[in-house]
C-alpha positions as CSV (number, residue, x, y, z in Angstrom):
1,M,-12.5,-8.4,15.4
2,T,-14.5,-7.1,12.5
3,K,-16.4,-9.6,10.3
4,K,-14.7,-10.1,7.0
5,N,-16.8,-9.8,3.8
6,K,-16.0,-13.1,2.0
7,T,-16.8,-11.6,-1.4
8,E,-13.7,-10.1,-2.9
9,V,-14.0,-6.4,-3.7
10,W,-13.9,-6.8,-7.5
11,L,-17.0,-9.0,-7.3
12,R,-19.0,-6.4,-5.3
13,G,-19.8,-4.2,-8.3
14,P,-18.6,-1.0,-9.6
15,L,-17.5,1.9,-7.4
16,Q,-19.4,5.1,-7.8
17,G,-17.6,8.0,-9.5
18,I,-14.7,5.9,-10.9
19,L,-14.2,5.4,-14.6
20,P,-14.8,1.8,-15.8
21,A,-11.2,1.5,-17.0
22,L,-10.0,2.4,-13.4
23,Q,-12.4,0.1,-11.5
24,P,-9.7,-2.7,-11.3
25,V,-7.3,-0.2,-9.7
26,A,-9.8,0.9,-7.1
27,H,-10.9,-2.7,-6.4
28,A,-7.3,-3.8,-5.9
29,L,-6.6,-1.0,-3.5
30,L,-9.7,-1.7,-1.5
31,Q,-8.9,-5.4,-1.4
32,A,-5.4,-4.6,-0.2
33,R,-6.7,-2.4,2.5
34,E,-9.1,-5.0,3.8
35,E,-6.6,-7.8,3.8
36,L,-3.9,-5.6,5.3
37,N,-6.1,-4.5,8.2
38,E,-7.2,-8.1,8.9
39,A,-3.6,-9.4,8.9
40,M,-2.3,-6.6,11.1
41,E,-5.0,-6.7,13.7
42,N,-3.4,-7.2,17.1
43,F,0.0,-7.6,15.5
44,P,2.7,-7.5,18.2
45,E,4.9,-4.3,18.1
46,A,7.9,-6.4,18.9
47,L,7.6,-8.2,15.6
48,L,7.2,-5.1,13.4
49,W,10.8,-4.8,12.3
50,Q,11.7,-8.5,12.4
51,Q,13.2,-9.9,9.2
52,P,12.7,-13.7,9.2
53,A,15.3,-15.3,6.8
54,G,16.4,-11.8,5.9
55,V,13.2,-10.8,4.1
56,A,11.7,-7.3,4.4
57,A,10.1,-6.5,7.8
58,P,6.4,-5.9,8.0
59,G,7.2,-2.3,9.0
60,F,9.0,-1.8,5.7
61,H,6.1,-3.1,3.7
62,L,3.7,-0.9,5.5
63,Q,5.9,2.2,4.9
64,H,6.6,1.3,1.3
65,M,3.0,0.5,0.3
66,S,1.9,4.0,1.5
67,G,4.9,5.7,-0.1
68,V,4.4,3.9,-3.5
69,L,0.8,5.0,-3.7
70,D,1.7,8.6,-2.8
71,R,4.6,8.7,-5.3
72,L,2.9,7.0,-8.2
73,F,-0.2,9.1,-7.9
74,T,1.9,12.2,-7.7
75,Y,3.5,11.3,-11.1
76,A,0.1,10.4,-12.5
77,N,-1.1,13.9,-11.6
78,G,1.8,15.3,-13.7
79,S,3.9,16.4,-10.7
80,M,7.4,15.6,-9.5
81,L,8.1,14.5,-6.0
82,S,8.5,17.1,-3.3
83,A,11.4,17.2,-0.9
84,V,9.2,15.7,1.8
85,Q,8.3,12.8,-0.5
86,L,12.0,12.2,-1.2
87,E,12.7,12.2,2.5
88,V,10.0,9.7,3.1
89,L,11.4,7.5,0.4
90,A,14.9,7.6,1.9
91,A,13.5,6.6,5.3
92,E,11.6,3.6,4.1
93,G,12.7,0.5,5.9
94,K,13.9,2.4,8.9
95,L,12.1,2.9,12.1
96,A,10.7,6.4,11.4
97,K,10.5,7.4,15.0
98,E,11.1,5.9,18.4
99,N,8.3,3.5,19.4
100,Q,6.4,3.9,16.1
101,L,3.3,1.9,16.4
102,C,2.1,-0.7,14.0
103,M,-1.4,0.7,13.9
104,E,0.1,4.2,12.9
105,L,1.6,2.6,9.9
106,V,-1.6,0.8,9.1
107,E,-3.6,4.0,9.4
108,S,-1.2,5.8,7.2
109,F,-1.8,3.1,4.5
110,N,-5.5,3.3,5.0
111,D,-5.4,7.1,4.6
112,Q,-3.2,6.8,1.4
113,V,-5.8,4.3,-0.1
114,T,-8.6,6.8,0.6
115,L,-6.6,9.6,-1.0
116,A,-5.8,7.4,-4.0
117,L,-9.5,6.6,-4.5
118,L,-10.3,10.3,-4.4
119,Q,-7.7,10.9,-7.0
120,L,-9.0,8.1,-9.2
121,Q,-12.4,9.9,-9.2
122,Q,-10.7,13.1,-10.5
123,I,-9.0,11.5,-13.5
124,P,-10.7,12.5,-16.7
125,E,-11.1,9.7,-19.2
126,N,-9.4,11.7,-22.0
127,T,-6.2,11.8,-20.0
128,L,-5.7,8.1,-19.3
129,F,-3.1,7.7,-22.1
130,E,-1.4,11.0,-21.6
131,T,2.3,10.8,-21.1
132,R,3.7,11.3,-17.6
133,V,7.3,11.2,-16.5
134,V,8.7,9.2,-13.6
135,G,11.7,10.2,-11.4
136,R,14.7,12.3,-12.0
137,A,15.4,10.3,-15.2
138,Q,11.9,11.3,-16.4
139,L,11.2,7.9,-17.7
140,P,8.0,7.8,-19.8
141,S,4.7,6.3,-18.6
142,T,1.0,7.2,-18.9
143,V,-1.7,8.1,-16.4
144,I,-3.2,4.7,-16.6
145,G,0.2,3.0,-16.5
146,L,1.1,4.7,-13.3
147,V,-2.2,4.0,-11.5
148,V,-2.3,0.4,-12.6
149,H,1.3,-0.1,-11.5
150,A,0.4,1.5,-8.1
151,A,-2.3,-1.1,-7.6
152,E,-0.2,-4.1,-8.7
153,H,2.9,-2.9,-6.7
154,T,0.7,-2.6,-3.7
155,M,-0.7,-6.1,-4.1
156,R,2.8,-7.5,-4.7
157,H,4.0,-6.1,-1.3
158,L,0.7,-7.1,0.4
159,G,1.4,-10.7,-0.6
160,Q,4.9,-10.4,0.8
161,L,3.6,-8.8,4.0
162,L,1.0,-11.5,4.5
163,V,3.5,-14.3,4.3
164,T,6.0,-12.5,6.6
165,V,3.4,-11.7,9.2
166,K,2.2,-15.4,9.2
167,I,5.8,-16.6,9.6
168,L,6.5,-14.2,12.4
169,R,3.3,-15.1,14.3
170,A,4.0,-18.8,13.9
171,S,7.6,-18.4,15.1
172,A,6.5,-16.3,18.1
173,H,3.8,-18.9,19.0
174,A,6.4,-21.7,18.7
175,K,8.7,-19.8,21.1
176,G,5.8,-19.1,23.5
177,L,5.9,-15.4,22.9
178,P,2.9,-13.1,22.4
179,H,1.9,-13.4,18.7
180,S,-1.5,-11.7,18.4
């Protein structure tokens, strides 16, 4: 088990190459990655698609968090979603392939955070308030609006994931099943 840095990411100082206005976005994404990796360490595969009390399964949150980052950063870059991205969206919440491993989903999220951080480094300051459109309805937003929403949406799902994982582990433990 890796030793957790007790200082939250936003208190560790600015990240090199990212605009001051985008530092909170980068900090939130890095914090999410750290907390997600810690929570999912040794998580039992048998619990990945369990839905205690009908809430979303950990597998859904892992898929959705990666997908949201990909989609919202695509819009922030001024592009529309590709056919592949639309297929991924349609598949969220479903077992993507037989025996999909929890750590594959975690690594996918880690990779998406890395990509988002690289994209944050590429955003010119003079474009932060440029209009971008979202979805087929082409709803209006801005570059900064999209990346901020990507971070807050990720953190919202992280919170749900953390609670669900804790409940599933406790339930498995109470039943004498493997829980870590």
